[in-house]
C-alpha positions in Angstrom: 87.9 145.9 58.9 86.2 142.6 59.3 89.5 141.2 60.7 90.0 144.1 63.1 86.5 144.0 64.6 86.1 140.2 64.6 85.8 138.6 68.1 87.7 135.6 66.7 90.7 137.8 66.1 92.2 135.8 63.2 95.6 136.9 62.0 96.1 138.8 58.7 98.1 135.9 57.4 95.1 133.6 58.0 92.8 136.1 56.2 95.1 136.3 53.2 95.1 132.5 52.9 91.3 132.5 53.0 91.2 135.2 50.3 93.5 133.1 48.0 91.0 130.2 48.3 88.2 132.6 47.1 85.7 131.4 49.6 82.3 132.9 48.9 80.8 134.7 51.8 77.6 136.6 52.3 79.2 138.9 54.8 81.6 141.4 53.2 83.4 141.7 56.5 84.7 138.1 56.2 84.1 136.9 59.7 81.8 136.9 62.7 82.1 140.5 63.8 80.0 142.9 65.8 79.0 144.9 62.7 77.1 141.9 61.5 74.6 142.3 64.3 74.2 145.9 63.3 74.3 145.6 59.5 71.8 142.7 59.4 69.5 144.0 62.1 65.8 144.5 61.3 65.1 147.3 63.6 65.3 150.7 61.9 63.7 154.0 62.4 65.1 156.3 59.8 64.8 154.3 56.5 62.3 156.8 55.2 64.9 159.6 55.5 67.4 157.8 53.2 65.7 156.9 49.9 68.7 155.2 48.3 68.5 152.2 46.0 71.0 149.5 45.4 73.5 150.1 42.6 73.4 153.9 42.7 77.0 155.3 42.9 75.8 158.8 43.5 73.6 157.7 46.4 76.6 155.9 47.9 78.7 159.0 47.9 75.9 161.0 49.4 75.5 158.2 52.1 79.2 158.5 52.9 79.0 162.3 53.2 76.0 162.1 55.5 77.7 159.5 57.7 80.8 161.7 57.9 78.6 164.5 59.2 77.2 162.5 62.1 78.4 163.4 65.5 76.2 161.5 68.0 76.9 157.8 68.7 73.2 157.2 68.8 72.8 158.7 65.3 75.6 156.4 64.1 73.9 153.4 65.5 70.6 154.3 63.9 72.3 155.0 60.6 74.1 151.6 60.6 71.0 149.7 61.6 68.8 151.2 58.9 67.9 148.4 56.3 67.3 151.0 53.6 70.9 151.2 52.7 71.8 147.6 53.3 71.7 146.6 49.7 73.9 149.6 48.8 76.4 148.5 51.3 76.6 145.1 49.8 77.5 146.6 46.5 79.7 149.5 47.6 80.7 148.1 51.0 84.5 148.5 50.6 84.2 152.2 49.6 82.0 152.9 52.6 84.1 150.8 54.9 87.0 153.2 54.6 84.9 155.9 56.2 83.4 153.8 58.9 86.3 153.0 61.3 86.9 156.6 62.1 83.7 156.9 64.2 82.9 153.3 64.7 85.8 152.5 67.0 85.9 155.7 69.0 82.5 155.7 70.6 82.3 152.3 72.4 78.7 153.0 73.4 77.7 152.3 69.8 78.1 148.5 70.4 75.9 148.5 73.5 72.8 149.7 71.6 69.8 148.0 72.8 68.8 145.1 70.5 65.4 143.5 70.9 65.6 140.0 72.2 63.0 138.7 69.8 65.2 139.8 66.8 68.4 138.2 68.1 67.7 134.8 66.5 67.8 136.4 63.1 71.0 138.2 63.6 73.4 135.6 62.4 76.4 135.6 60.2 76.0 133.1 57.4 79.4 131.5 56.7 79.9 128.9 54.0 83.6 128.4 54.9 84.3 125.8 57.6 88.0 126.4 57.6 88.0 129.4 59.9 89.6 128.5 63.3 87.2 128.6 66.1 87.9 130.3 69.4 88.3 128.4 72.6 84.9 128.1 74.4 84.5 130.8 77.0 81.6 132.2 79.0 80.0 135.3 77.6 78.7 138.3 79.6 75.0 138.4 80.4 73.3 140.9 78.1 69.7 141.8 77.2 69.5 138.7 74.9 70.8 136.2 77.4 67.5 134.2 77.5 67.3 133.4 73.8 71.0 132.3 73.8 70.3 129.8 76.5 67.5 128.2 74.4 69.8 126.8 71.8 71.0 129.6 69.5 74.4 130.0 71.2 75.2 126.4 71.5 74.3 125.6 67.9 71.6 123.0 68.6 70.0 120.9 66.0 67.4 123.7 65.4 70.1 126.0 64.0 71.4 125.4 60.5 74.8 123.9 59.9 76.0 126.8 57.8 75.3 129.4 60.5 77.5 130.4 63.4 76.3 132.6 66.2 78.3 135.7 66.9 79.9 136.6 70.2 78.4 139.0 72.7 78.2 142.7 71.7 79.2 144.0 75.1 83.1 143.7 75.0 84.8 145.9 72.5 88.3 144.7 71.5 89.6 148.2 71.0 88.5 149.5 74.4 90.1 148.2 77.6 87.5 149.8 79.8 84.7 148.1 78.0 86.4 144.7 78.3 86.7 145.1 82.1 83.2 146.3 82.6 81.5 144.0 80.1 79.6 146.8 78.4 80.2 150.2 76.7 81.6 153.0 78.7 79.4 155.5 77.0 76.1 154.1 78.4 74.6 155.6 81.5 74.0 153.7 84.7 70.4 152.9 84.0 70.9 151.4 80.6 73.9 149.4 81.8 72.0 147.8 84.6 69.1 146.9 82.3 71.0 145.6 79.4 74.3 144.2 80.6 75.0 142.5 83.9 78.4 141.8 85.5 80.4 139.2 83.4 80.7 135.6 84.5 84.4 135.9 84.5 84.2 138.7 87.1 81.9 136.7 89.3 83.8 133.5 88.9 87.4 134.3 88.1 88.4 130.7 88.5 86.4 129.8 85.4 88.6 131.8 83.2 91.4 129.3 83.6 91.1 125.6 83.2 91.9 123.9 86.5 94.7 121.2 86.5 96.0 119.0 89.2 99.6 120.2 88.5 98.5 123.6 89.7 98.5 122.2 93.2 101.5 122.8 95.4 104.1 120.1 95.1 103.7 119.3 98.9 100.1 118.4 98.3 100.9 116.2 95.4 103.6 114.5 97.4 101.1 113.8 100.1 98.8 112.3 97.5 101.5 110.1 96.1 102.5 108.9 99.5 99.3 106.8 99.6 100.4 104.9 96.5 102.5 101.8 96.7 106.0 101.6 95.1 104.6 99.7 92.2 101.8 102.2 91.6 104.3 105.1 91.7 106.9 103.5 89.5 104.7 101.8 86.9 101.8 104.3 86.8 102.2 107.8 88.3 105.8 108.3 87.2 104.8 107.7 83.5 102.2 110.5 83.4 104.6 113.4 82.8 108.1 114.6 83.6 106.8 116.6 86.6 105.2 113.6 88.1 108.3 111.5 87.4 110.4 114.0 89.3 107.9 114.0 92.2 107.9 110.2 92.3 111.7 110.3 92.7 111.5 112.5 95.7 113.7 111.3 98.5 110.9 110.9 101.0 109.4 108.1 98.9 112.7 106.2 98.9 113.3 106.4 102.6 110.7 103.7 103.3 110.7 101.1 100.5 108.2 98.3 100.5 109.0 95.7 97.8 107.1 92.8 99.5 105.6 90.2 97.2 107.1 91.6 94.0 108.7 88.6 92.3 110.3 90.7 89.7 112.6 92.3 92.3 116.1 91.1 91.9 119.6 92.0 93.1 120.1 94.6 90.3 117.1 96.7 91.6 118.6 96.7 95.1 121.9 97.8 93.6 120.3 100.7 91.8 118.4 101.7 95.0 121.6 101.6 97.0 123.6 103.6 94.4 121.0 106.4 94.0 119.1 106.5 97.3 121.6 106.2 100.1 119.1 107.7 102.6 117.0 104.5 102.8 115.8 104.0 106.4 113.3 101.1 105.9 113.4 98.2 103.5 110.8 95.3 103.2 111.7 92.5 100.8 109.3 89.9 102.3 108.3 87.1 99.8 110.9 88.4 97.2 112.1 85.0 96.2 114.6 86.3 93.6 116.6 88.5 95.9 119.9 86.9 96.9 122.5 87.6 99.6 124.6 89.8 97.3 121.8 92.2 96.7 121.1 92.7 100.4 124.9 93.0 101.0 125.2 95.9 98.5 122.1 97.6 99.9 123.4 97.4 103.5 126.9 98.6 102.7 125.5 101.7 101.0 122.5 102.5 103.2 124.2 102.7 106.6 121.2 104.7 108.0 118.9 101.6 107.7 116.6 101.5 110.7 114.1 98.7 109.8 114.8 95.5 107.9 112.0 93.1 107.1 112.5 89.9 105.1 109.8 87.3 105.9 109.8 84.0 104.1 113.0 84.7 102.1 114.2 81.1 102.4 116.9 81.6 99.9 118.8 84.1 102.1 121.4 82.9 104.6 123.6 84.4 107.3 125.4 86.5 104.8 122.6 89.0 104.3 121.7 89.5 108.0 125.4 89.6 109.0 125.9 92.4 106.4 122.9 94.3 107.8 124.2 93.9 111.3 127.8 95.1 110.5 127.0 98.0 108.2 123.7 99.3 109.8 124.4 100.0 113.5 121.3 102.2 113.8 118.9 99.3 113.4 115.8 99.3 115.5 113.8 96.6 113.9 114.7 93.2 112.4 112.0 90.9 111.2 113.3 87.8 109.4 110.8 85.1 110.2 110.7 81.8 108.3 114.4 81.8 107.2 115.7 78.2 107.4 119.3 79.1 106.7 119.6 81.7 109.5 122.0 80.7 112.4 123.2 82.0 115.7 126.2 83.8 113.9 123.9 86.6 112.6 122.3 87.1 116.1 125.7 87.4 117.7 126.7 90.2 115.2 123.4 91.9 115.9 124.1 91.9 119.6 127.6 93.2 119.0 126.9 96.0 116.6 123.3 97.0 116.9 123.0 98.4 120.5 119.8 100.3 119.7 117.9 97.2 118.6 114.3 97.3 119.9 112.1 94.9 117.9 113.2 91.4 116.7 111.2 88.6 115.1 112.8 85.2 114.5 109.7 83.0 114.2 110.2 79.7 112.4 114.0 80.1 112.1 114.6 76.6 113.1 118.4 76.8 113.4 118.4 79.5 116.0 119.2 78.3 119.5 119.9 79.7 123.0 123.4 80.6 122.1 122.4 83.2 119.6 119.5 84.6 121.6 121.5 84.9 124.8 124.2 86.9 122.9 121.5 89.1 121.5 119.9 89.7 124.9 123.2 90.6 126.5 124.1 93.0 123.7 120.7 94.7 123.1 119.5 95.8 126.4 117.0 98.2 124.9 114.9 95.5 123.4 111.1 96.0 123.8 109.7 93.3 121.6 110.9 89.7 121.1 108.9 87.1 119.2 109.7 83.5 118.6 107.5 80.8 117.0 108.1 77.1 116.7 111.8 77.5 117.6 112.4 74.1 119.1 116.0 74.9 120.0 115.0 77.8 122.2 114.5 76.9 125.9 114.1 78.5 129.3 117.7 79.7 129.1 116.8 82.3 126.5 113.7 83.4 128.4 115.8 84.0 131.5 118.4 85.9 129.5 115.8 88.3 128.1 114.1 88.8 131.5 117.4 89.7 133.2 119.1 91.8 130.5 116.1 93.6 128.8 114.0 95.2 131.6 112.1 97.3 129.0 110.5 94.4 127.3 106.8 95.1 126.6 105.9 92.3 124.1 107.1 88.7 124.6 106.1 85.7 122.5 107.4 82.2 122.7 104.7 80.3 120.9 105.5 76.6 120.4 109.1 76.9 121.8 110.6 74.4 124.2 109.8 76.7 127.2 108.4 75.5 130.5 107.0 77.2 133.6 110.5 77.4 135.0 111.5 79.8 132.3 108.2 81.7 132.2 108.4 82.6 135.9 111.4 84.8 135.1 109.0 87.1 133.2 107.6 88.4 136.5 110.6 90.8 136.6 109.3 92.7 133.6 107.2 95.5 135.1 106.5 97.1 131.7 105.2 93.9 130.1 101.8 94.5 128.5 101.5 91.7 126.0 102.4 88.0 126.6 102.0 85.2 124.1 102.3 81.8 125.7 100.5 79.7 123.1 101.2 76.0 122.9 103.7 75.9 125.7 104.3 72.2 126.5 104.7 72.5 130.3 102.8 75.5 131.6 101.0 75.2 134.9 98.3 77.4 136.3 100.4 78.7 139.2 103.0 80.2 136.9 100.3 82.0 134.9 98.6 83.4 138.0 101.9 84.6 139.4 102.8 86.4 136.1 99.4 88.1 136.2 99.8 89.2 139.8 103.3 90.6 139.3 102.9 92.2 135.8 100.4 94.9 136.7 100.5 96.5 133.2 99.6 93.4 131.4 96.8 94.2 128.8 96.9 91.1 126.5 97.3 87.4 127.5 97.2 84.6 125.0 96.9 81.1 126.6 95.5 79.2 123.6 96.3 75.5 123.0 97.2 75.0 126.7 95.1 72.1 128.0 96.3 72.7 131.6 94.6 76.1 131.9 91.4 75.5 134.0 88.5 77.5 135.5 90.5 78.4 138.7 93.3 79.9 136.7 90.9 82.0 134.7 89.1 83.2 137.9 92.4 84.4 139.3 93.2 86.1 136.1 89.9 87.9 136.2 90.4 89.0 139.7 94.1 90.0 139.5 94.4 91.3 136.0 93.5 95.0 136.8 94.7 96.2 133.3 93.8 93.1 131.3 91.7 93.8 128.2 92.2 90.8 126.0 92.1 87.1 127.1 92.4 84.3 124.6 91.5 80.8 125.8 91.0 78.8 122.6 91.1 75.1 123.2 91.7 75.4 127.0 90.2 73.2 129.6 87.5 75.6 130.8 83.8 75.5 131.4 80.9 77.9 132.0 82.4 78.8 135.4 85.3 80.5 133.7 83.1 82.8 131.7 80.8 83.5 134.6 83.9 84.5 136.7 85.1 86.8 134.0 81.7 88.6 133.9 81.5 88.7 137.7 85.1 89.8 138.7 86.6 91.7 135.7 85.7 95.3 134.8 88.3 95.7 132.2 88.3 92.7 129.9 86.8 93.6 126.6 87.7 90.5 124.4 87.2 86.9 125.4 87.8 84.1 122.9 86.7 80.7 124.1 86.5 79.0 120.8 86.8 75.2 120.6 86.1 74.8 124.3 83.7 71.9 124.2 82.3 72.4 127.7 80.9 75.9 127.1 77.1 76.0 127.0 74.3 78.5 126.7 74.5 79.3 130.4 78.1 80.5 130.3 77.5 82.6 127.2 74.3 84.2 128.6 75.8 84.9 132.1 79.0 86.6 130.8 77.0 88.8 128.4 74.5 89.7 131.1 77.0 90.5 133.9 80.0 92.0 132.2 80.0 95.7 131.7 83.2 95.9 129.6 82.7 92.9 127.3 82.7 93.8 123.5 83.7 90.5 121.9 82.9 86.9 122.8 84.4 84.1 120.6 82.3 80.9 120.6 83.5 79.3 117.4 82.9 75.6 117.5 81.5 75.6 121.0 79.0 72.9 120.0 77.0 73.0 123.2 75.9 76.7 122.5 72.7 76.7 120.5 72.5 79.1 117.6 69.0 80.3 118.8 70.6 81.4 122.0 73.3 83.4 120.1 70.6 85.0 118.0 68.7 86.1 121.1 71.9 87.4 122.7 72.7 89.4 119.5 69.4 91.2 119.8 69.6 91.8 123.6 73.3 92.9 123.6 74.0 94.7 120.3 77.2 96.2 121.7 78.8 92.7 121.9 80.1 90.9 118.8 79.4 87.2 119.1 81.6 85.0 116.9 80.1 81.7 115.7 80.1 80.0 112.3 76.7 81.3 111.5 77.3 84.9 112.8 80.5 85.2 111.0 78.9 84.1 107.7 76.2 86.7 108.2 78.6 89.5 108.8 80.6 88.4 105.7 77.5 88.5 103.6 76.5 91.9 105.0 79.9 93.4 104.1 79.6 91.9 100.6 76.2 93.5 100.1 77.5 96.8 101.3 80.4 96.6 98.8 77.8 96.1 95.9 77.8 92.3 95.6 74.5 90.6 94.8 73.5 86.9 94.3 72.6 87.6 90.7 76.2 88.5 89.7 78.4 85.9 88.1 80.1 83.2 90.0 83.5 84.9 89.3 82.3 88.0 91.3 
């Protein structure tokens, strides 16, 4: 009976084991059950009607006969709560217990009898056995004794003794499905139910009945979360959590765009595995992977013919073999960035121009063995090019610039920084009507007239970089300010300009937002003040190492024009410290921080 009515619902097998151990219990029902609240209750109103004494067998039989004659659930409740027969039950409990279940289970209202809140703290089931398995914690329905439970009795605080365990709520009845759903006895009327038993917490908050877990999210959401992780984080962390996460980390969408840049442990065998298992790779980045050889790239390219973007910066160990394999096996290439590869020659560029007709973005900066021969073949074969960038390619001359201008009319970004290009080659760029970014840094022979003509003809030009050109003067900057109707960025670091150039920008341009005049020794407080005062579009003014501009003037300009960022040594240091403070850094931290 104790097993049947127990809220813990232990198995019979468990109960038999406990009986074998002969654990001594004060409660003859052998567990925290709902009868314990009734049997050990202090409230009684009919003990005078039952003058039985402990140890009397005749009184026990009469008690059973009287209980069998009861018909009303309320009479049963009063009968069981009477302390007069408690001692008799302890002695003759099992003989009486055989008669109890007949009426105890049938009327569920019996277990919603009103129990005074003040007496709840005494209604405990003393258990000396600690081997009974505890139920998983769950929220109990709110009943008339909710307040005492919240004060420590239910949680088993330090005030409660160690050998006591509090019993579950009286409201649910295991044998009655209706009482479980409603949280109180079905036999009680509406008035008593509202006063003694409120709606259960599980009905109000159904989500609390089940423990939430991240794996309950749809796989599409988890894939979106994993997409923000790097390949290293997915492979070495997320995929080791569980089999489900491992399968998600192997999803094909994560292996379409592979970024292995900077991972020195990447070798040819890894590229071979990727090529054999993930043939739908569209992007691969192996920049700074010093242990990748030509054979690994060759295997990858031969198996991943849908490759669209190939990036391999600073892979000095690679030669023409790798790029030639990419060009031959991957005709859908749109982007090839292989800067700073000393062993790259014109042969690879010729194959790109021959096989990759859809090529749009190329970067061959600091590939010192590339010459006009390879670039002309590339320009003639890839007429859809939109971006071409060269840097310090001393074998590239005006012939290459002319070839790109004539064969690639859709070019939007052109950069020939530090190449052997002169004004005679740059003038050909005036044909590019869609040109919006032009990088002419450190061009050895660049005159002002060529720059002014390019600005007049290329009406969509938004960014112009003329840094490290000592021939650019105030007159050229004034024409740029007047003619550059779409210009937003103008870089003039180490140019031969004075305050007149800055004043002209502020006076004539209504579109320029960024002006960098760092290391221009002739710039003074007047030029910085005039451009900040007159320009309506200016948002950034670079004055790094303009030694004739006083820091007090810059401090005043910062306060007067808060919408403009002024770049000086002192201002940049202040912004760096401010960002550090915002990220939690403090001067009291260790030097390592």
